Structure formats: C-alpha cells, structure tokens
C-alpha positions as CSV (number, residue, x, y, z in Angstrom):
1,M,82.5,14.5,152.1
2,K,81.2,13.7,148.6
3,K,78.8,16.6,148.9
4,L,81.7,18.9,150.0
5,N,83.8,17.7,147.1
6,T,80.9,18.4,144.7
7,L,80.4,21.8,146.3
8,F,84.1,22.6,146.0
9,L,84.2,21.5,142.4
10,G,81.1,23.6,141.7
11,I,82.7,26.7,143.2
12,I,85.8,26.2,141.1
13,L,83.7,25.8,138.0
14,I,81.8,29.0,138.7
15,I,85.2,30.9,139.3
16,L,86.5,29.5,136.0
17,L,83.3,30.6,134.1
18,L,83.5,34.1,135.7
19,T,87.2,34.4,134.7
20,V,86.5,33.3,131.2
21,G,83.6,35.7,131.0
22,A,85.6,38.6,132.3
23,N,88.4,37.8,129.8
24,R,86.0,37.8,127.0
25,I,84.5,41.1,128.1
26,E,88.0,42.6,128.3
27,H,88.8,41.2,124.9
28,A,85.6,42.6,123.5
29,K,86.4,46.0,125.0
30,G,89.9,45.8,123.5
31,R,88.4,45.0,120.1
32,A,85.9,47.8,120.5
33,N,88.7,50.3,121.3
34,A,90.7,49.0,118.3
35,D,87.7,49.4,115.9
36,V,86.5,52.8,117.1
37,V,88.1,56.2,116.8
38,T,86.6,58.6,119.3
39,I,86.9,62.3,118.2
40,Y,86.2,65.4,120.3
41,N,85.7,68.5,118.1
42,W,83.9,71.8,117.9
43,G,80.3,71.6,116.7
44,D,79.8,71.5,112.9
45,Y,83.6,71.6,112.4
46,I,84.0,68.8,109.9
47,D,82.1,67.8,106.7
48,P,79.9,64.8,107.8
49,E,80.7,63.2,104.4
50,L,84.4,63.0,105.5
51,I,83.5,61.0,108.6
52,T,81.7,58.5,106.3
53,K,84.6,58.5,103.9
54,F,87.1,57.9,106.7
55,E,85.1,55.0,108.0
56,D,84.8,53.4,104.6
57,E,88.5,53.8,103.8
58,S,90.0,52.9,107.1
59,G,87.6,50.3,108.5
60,Y,87.3,52.2,111.8
61,K,84.0,53.5,113.2
62,V,83.9,57.0,114.5
63,N,82.4,58.1,117.8
64,Y,82.1,61.8,117.3
65,E,81.4,64.2,120.2
66,T,81.4,68.0,120.3
67,F,82.3,70.8,122.7
68,D,81.5,74.5,122.6
69,S,84.6,76.0,124.3
70,N,88.2,75.2,124.9
71,E,87.7,75.3,128.6
72,A,84.8,72.7,128.5
73,M,87.0,70.5,126.3
74,F,90.0,70.8,128.7
75,T,87.9,70.0,131.8
76,K,86.4,66.9,130.3
77,I,89.7,65.5,129.1
78,Q,91.3,66.4,132.4
79,Q,88.6,64.4,134.2
80,G,89.4,61.4,132.0
81,G,85.9,60.0,131.8
82,T,86.0,59.4,128.0
83,A,89.0,58.0,126.2
84,Y,89.2,60.5,123.3
85,D,91.6,59.5,120.6
86,I,91.5,62.9,118.9
87,A,90.7,66.4,120.1
88,I,90.9,69.7,118.2
89,P,91.7,72.6,120.7
90,S,93.0,76.1,120.0
91,E,96.6,77.2,120.3
92,Y,96.6,78.6,123.8
93,M,94.8,75.6,125.1
94,I,97.2,73.3,123.4
95,E,100.0,75.0,125.3
96,K,98.1,74.6,128.5
97,M,97.4,70.9,127.8
98,M,101.1,70.4,127.1
99,E,101.9,72.0,130.5
100,E,99.4,69.7,132.2
101,K,100.7,66.7,130.4
102,L,97.2,66.0,128.9
103,V,98.4,65.3,125.3
104,L,100.6,62.6,123.8
105,P,103.7,63.4,121.7
106,I,103.2,62.8,118.0
107,D,105.5,60.4,116.2
108,H,106.2,62.2,112.9
109,S,107.5,59.0,111.4
110,K,103.9,57.8,111.4
111,L,102.6,60.8,109.6
112,T,101.8,60.9,105.9
113,G,101.3,64.3,104.3
114,L,102.8,66.7,106.8
115,E,104.8,68.2,103.9
116,N,101.4,69.5,102.6
117,I,101.1,71.9,105.5
118,D,102.3,75.5,104.8
119,A,105.6,76.1,106.7
120,R,104.1,79.4,108.0
121,F,101.7,77.5,110.1
122,L,104.2,75.0,111.5
123,D,106.6,75.4,114.5
124,Q,104.5,78.0,116.2
125,S,105.4,79.2,119.7
126,F,102.6,77.3,121.4
127,D,104.0,74.0,120.1
128,P,107.6,74.2,118.8
129,G,108.4,71.6,116.2
130,N,104.7,70.4,116.3
131,Q,105.7,67.8,118.8
132,Y,102.1,67.6,120.1
133,S,99.8,69.0,117.4
134,I,99.0,69.1,113.7
135,P,97.3,72.2,112.1
136,Y,93.6,71.7,111.2
137,F,92.2,75.2,110.5
138,W,93.5,78.7,110.9
139,G,92.0,82.2,110.7
140,T,91.9,85.7,112.0
141,L,89.8,88.0,114.2
142,G,88.4,91.0,112.4
143,I,85.5,93.3,111.7
144,V,82.4,92.5,109.7
145,Y,80.4,95.5,108.4
146,N,77.3,96.1,106.2
147,D,77.9,98.4,103.3
148,K,74.3,99.6,103.5
149,F,75.1,101.3,106.8
150,V,78.9,101.8,106.8
151,A,81.3,103.0,104.1
152,P,84.3,100.8,103.5
153,E,86.8,103.5,104.3
154,D,85.2,104.1,107.7
155,I,85.8,100.7,109.1
156,Q,89.4,99.6,108.5
157,H,91.0,99.8,112.0
158,W,90.1,98.9,115.6
159,D,89.8,102.6,116.5
160,D,87.0,102.9,114.0
161,L,84.8,101.0,116.3
162,W,84.8,104.1,118.6
163,N,83.4,106.3,115.9
164,P,80.3,108.2,117.5
165,A,78.4,107.5,114.2
166,L,78.3,103.8,115.3
167,K,76.2,104.5,118.4
168,D,74.3,101.3,119.3
169,S,75.5,99.6,116.2
170,V,78.4,97.4,117.2
171,M,78.2,93.7,118.2
172,L,81.1,92.2,120.1
173,I,81.9,88.5,120.5
174,D,81.4,87.3,124.1
175,S,85.0,86.5,125.0
176,A,87.6,88.3,127.2
177,R,90.7,87.6,125.2
178,E,89.2,88.9,121.9
179,V,87.5,92.0,123.3
180,L,90.3,93.1,125.7
181,G,92.8,92.1,123.0
182,L,91.3,94.4,120.4
183,S,91.5,97.3,122.8
184,L,95.1,96.4,123.6
185,N,95.9,96.2,119.9
186,S,94.2,99.6,119.3
187,L,96.7,101.1,121.7
188,G,99.6,99.5,120.1
189,Y,100.0,96.8,122.8
190,S,100.3,93.1,122.5
191,L,97.0,91.1,123.0
192,N,99.1,88.9,125.3
193,S,100.2,91.8,127.5
194,K,101.0,91.1,131.2
195,N,101.7,94.7,131.8
196,M,99.1,96.0,134.3
197,T,99.5,99.6,133.1
198,E,98.7,98.5,129.6
199,I,95.8,96.2,130.7
200,N,94.2,99.0,132.8
201,E,94.6,101.5,130.0
202,A,92.9,99.0,127.6
203,A,90.1,98.3,130.0
204,K,89.5,102.1,130.5
205,K,89.4,102.6,126.7
206,L,87.1,99.7,126.3
207,S,84.6,101.3,128.8
208,S,84.4,104.3,126.5
209,L,83.2,102.0,123.7
210,T,80.0,101.3,125.6
211,P,77.7,103.8,123.8
212,N,78.4,102.0,120.5
213,I,77.7,98.5,121.8
214,K,74.5,97.0,120.7
215,A,75.1,93.6,122.2
216,V,77.8,91.2,123.5
217,V,76.9,87.8,122.3
218,A,78.3,84.5,120.9
219,D,76.9,82.5,118.0
220,E,73.9,84.9,117.7
221,I,76.2,87.4,115.9
222,K,75.9,85.5,112.7
223,M,72.1,85.7,112.7
224,Y,72.0,89.3,113.7
225,M,74.4,90.4,111.0
226,I,72.7,88.3,108.3
227,N,69.4,89.9,109.2
228,E,70.9,93.4,109.3
229,E,70.1,94.0,112.9
230,A,73.5,95.6,113.4
231,A,75.9,97.5,111.2
232,V,79.2,96.2,112.5
233,A,80.5,93.1,114.4
234,V,83.8,91.8,115.8
235,T,84.0,88.1,114.8
236,F,86.3,85.3,113.5
237,S,87.0,85.0,109.8
238,G,85.2,81.7,109.3
239,E,82.0,83.1,110.9
240,A,82.4,86.1,108.7
241,A,82.6,83.8,105.6
242,D,79.3,82.2,106.6
243,M,77.6,85.6,107.1
244,M,78.9,86.9,103.7
245,Y,77.6,83.9,102.0
246,E,74.1,84.7,103.3
247,N,74.2,88.5,102.8
248,E,76.1,90.2,99.9
249,H,76.2,93.5,101.7
250,L,78.6,92.1,104.4
251,H,82.3,92.4,104.2
252,Y,85.3,91.4,106.4
253,V,88.3,93.4,107.4
254,I,91.4,92.5,109.2
255,P,92.7,95.6,111.0
256,T,96.2,96.0,109.5
257,E,97.8,97.4,112.7
258,A,97.3,94.1,114.6
259,S,94.9,91.3,115.4
260,N,94.7,87.7,116.4
261,L,96.0,84.8,114.2
262,W,94.4,81.7,115.6
263,F,94.9,78.0,115.1
264,D,92.9,74.9,115.8
265,N,95.1,71.9,115.8
266,I,94.7,68.1,116.1
267,V,96.0,66.5,119.2
268,M,96.0,63.1,120.8
269,P,94.8,63.3,124.5
270,K,96.7,61.2,127.0
271,T,93.7,59.0,127.5
272,A,93.7,57.9,123.9
273,K,93.1,54.1,123.5
274,N,93.2,53.7,119.7
275,I,96.6,55.2,118.8
276,D,96.7,53.6,115.4
277,G,93.2,54.9,114.6
278,A,94.3,58.4,115.7
279,Y,97.2,58.4,113.3
280,A,94.9,57.1,110.5
281,F,92.6,60.0,111.1
282,I,95.4,62.6,111.2
283,N,96.8,61.2,107.9
284,F,93.3,61.2,106.4
285,M,92.9,64.9,107.2
286,L,96.4,65.7,105.8
287,N,95.3,64.4,102.5
288,P,94.9,67.4,100.2
289,E,91.6,66.2,98.7
290,N,90.0,65.8,102.1
291,A,91.5,69.0,103.5
292,A,90.1,70.9,100.5
293,Q,86.6,69.3,100.9
294,N,86.6,70.2,104.6
295,A,87.6,73.8,104.0
296,E,85.0,74.3,101.3
297,Y,82.3,72.9,103.7
298,I,83.4,74.7,106.9
299,G,84.5,78.0,105.3
300,Y,87.6,78.4,107.4
301,S,91.1,78.7,106.0
302,T,93.1,75.5,105.5
303,P,96.8,75.3,106.4
304,N,97.2,72.6,103.7
305,K,98.9,74.4,100.8
306,T,98.5,71.5,98.4
307,A,94.7,71.5,99.1
308,L,94.6,75.2,98.0
309,E,95.4,74.0,94.5
310,L,92.2,72.0,94.4
311,M,89.9,74.8,95.7
312,D,88.1,77.7,94.0
313,P,90.8,80.3,93.2
314,E,88.3,83.0,93.9
315,V,88.2,81.8,97.5
316,T,91.9,81.1,98.0
317,S,93.0,84.4,96.5
318,D,90.6,86.4,98.7
319,P,92.9,88.5,101.1
320,Q,90.1,88.6,103.7
321,F,90.5,84.9,104.4
322,Y,94.0,84.2,102.9
323,P,95.9,87.3,103.8
324,D,99.4,87.8,102.5
325,D,102.6,87.6,104.5
326,E,102.6,91.4,105.2
327,V,99.3,91.2,107.0
328,I,100.1,88.0,108.8
329,S,103.4,89.6,110.1
330,H,101.2,92.0,112.1
331,L,99.1,89.3,113.7
332,E,99.6,87.6,117.1
333,V,98.9,84.1,118.3
334,Y,97.2,83.9,121.7
335,Q,99.6,82.6,124.4
336,N,98.6,80.8,127.6
337,L,98.5,83.7,130.1
338,G,98.4,81.4,133.1
339,P,95.7,81.5,135.7
340,E,96.6,84.8,137.3
341,Y,96.5,86.9,134.2
342,L,93.7,85.0,132.6
343,G,91.7,85.8,135.7
344,I,92.6,89.5,135.4
345,Y,91.5,89.6,131.7
346,N,88.2,87.9,132.7
347,D,87.6,90.3,135.5
348,K,88.2,93.4,133.3
349,F,85.9,92.0,130.7
350,L,83.2,91.2,133.3
351,E,83.5,94.8,134.6
352,F,83.1,96.1,131.0
353,K,79.9,94.0,130.5
354,M,78.4,95.1,133.9
355,Y,79.3,98.7,133.2
356,R,77.4,98.9,130.0
357,R,74.3,97.8,131.7
C-alpha cells in the first residue's frame, strides 16, 4: 500500500510539473507574441533603417517576411499558418480579403496621424471609410520610353504601342489585369469591364500588338530598360522611378485617356496576435518623417501629404509621379472581378502569350 501511495504521489507530482511547465510555455509564447510584430510585405518595400528605428522607439522586435504577389499573400494568410500582425496587399486584394473575412476592422480611435493622409486617397471604393486598411503607397501604370530610340511626342497614349515603328521593341509586364486593362483603356473601356463584347474586342486588339512585343516579363523589365535592350516598356510608376535613376534617357508617361491608379494599404490579418504592436507600427508609418524617409528610399508615391513637405520639391512636383487632379480623374482603381471574370481575364492573357509564340 505504501508503495502504491508513493507511486500515486509520484504521478500527481509529475502531472503538476507538466502542468506548470505547459503554463510557463504558454506564458512565454504570450510574451513572445506581445514583444514581436510580424509583418508580411512585398520584397524591398520598406527602408530597413525604419525597421530598426521602429524597434528602438517601440520596444517591439520585428519579424519581417516578404511575398511576391497578392495571390501568394492571400493564400498564406488564408491558410493561417503564420500569425501576421501586419500585411500590405493591393486594393483589389483588400476587397477580396474583406469579403473572405480575412482582415480585422481598424479602430480609428487608436490611430495617430491619419489626418496626414491626403483625402484623395481615403474612402476608396475597395474600402469605404478605410474601415480595414490605411494607405501605404500609391502609384500609376504607364509607359517608360528611351529618348534615344523614341521621340517624346510618339509615345503619349496606349495606342502608340501599336505603332509599326516599334516592331520587336515593346516590353510588357507579365500580368493579365495590366495588359488586358491597357487594351481595354485604349478602346475607351473600363479596365474593370465585365462586358464580354468589350473583353473580346480588347483581346483581339491585343493580339495585333504581337509584332511589337519583345518580351512579356516581370522584374526583368527594370534591367532590360536600364541596359537599353528595349525602347519601350509598360510598368508601374515606382519601377519607372528606379529605371530613370539609373538611366537618364528613360522617361515615364501616364496615358492621359485612362490608366490604373493603384494602392498598397496596410491591413491587420484576422490571425493577428499582437494588436497593440500592429497599431504601433501603423502609427509609426503615419508619422510624416517616417513616411518621407520611406518614400525617398522606395521611390513610390506617398499618400502622406504632410510628408511631402519634408521631401525634395523636385520629386514631389514631378507630374510623372505626383500627377495633378485632372490626370487622376481619368485613372481607375482595380476592382475585385470575382473568380469568374478573373478567370476570363487570365485565359485571354494566356491566349495572347501563347499566340505570340
């Protein structure tokens, strides 16, 4: 009996030790979550010095991960394997994430500095009232050309890409929405069209651009244009800024008839564990000094109007990257087309790429 009592007491002691150990582990995990802000962002999309500054000022440590497409980001957050506190998707994906309930609502009473954001970039159709997202960067889709090969007056509109003089000289970004969208815009249609007659007409016109296409690529466009391996490219404004910095013969044009106005906004995924840390980071990036530093490092346009006052006037007055209201009024924000029409756009784009082979 004594042995049984001793055994029984031993078992109880082991259970108590395991319970205490488990509680300590959970407590440690809780402390780790409270001390770390996990950020999911595009590659090279924040000045690394700002990460260090945020850690020093806030006391949080940053776990920083990157993605290369909105779709990859969406899938990983949907799977829920990592508890991201902050993510920075684009406008149409934010709309999709809202529909799928993958983002948390933002409590505006916890924000400091939202008044620094230009009103033009708030209350957009993809997130009315900015209930789920805060502007981070914005920009446009346009045309980069090399003045050694193309005269400025010859490349001002989407239709100019079809000029026979540009045979085997045009590079396109490898993306269905952008490429089919520019063809739709060139016909006077919305780049969010769900009209099959318009979509088919745009796809047919796009096929006639084939002789002028040198390549359909992604990040390689930057290198090709800097090295003058193509005369013209369709790309985003921030990428264009990088190219122009490296080659003085490159220039960026926003077709005045229509184009894409894009946004990358900060959201809090539904799996966020460190809510306080997430708000601390958002407020840190709303600080004009930090927003200005980030814009100068990345080269994209900041929505922070107060930050503009701290930046080089030569940059902020450049209509290529800070277009006026008249130009912006002709631009469209991508909408979430839904799986049916997104599939149609992707199919038309794939047919175009296969046809040019």
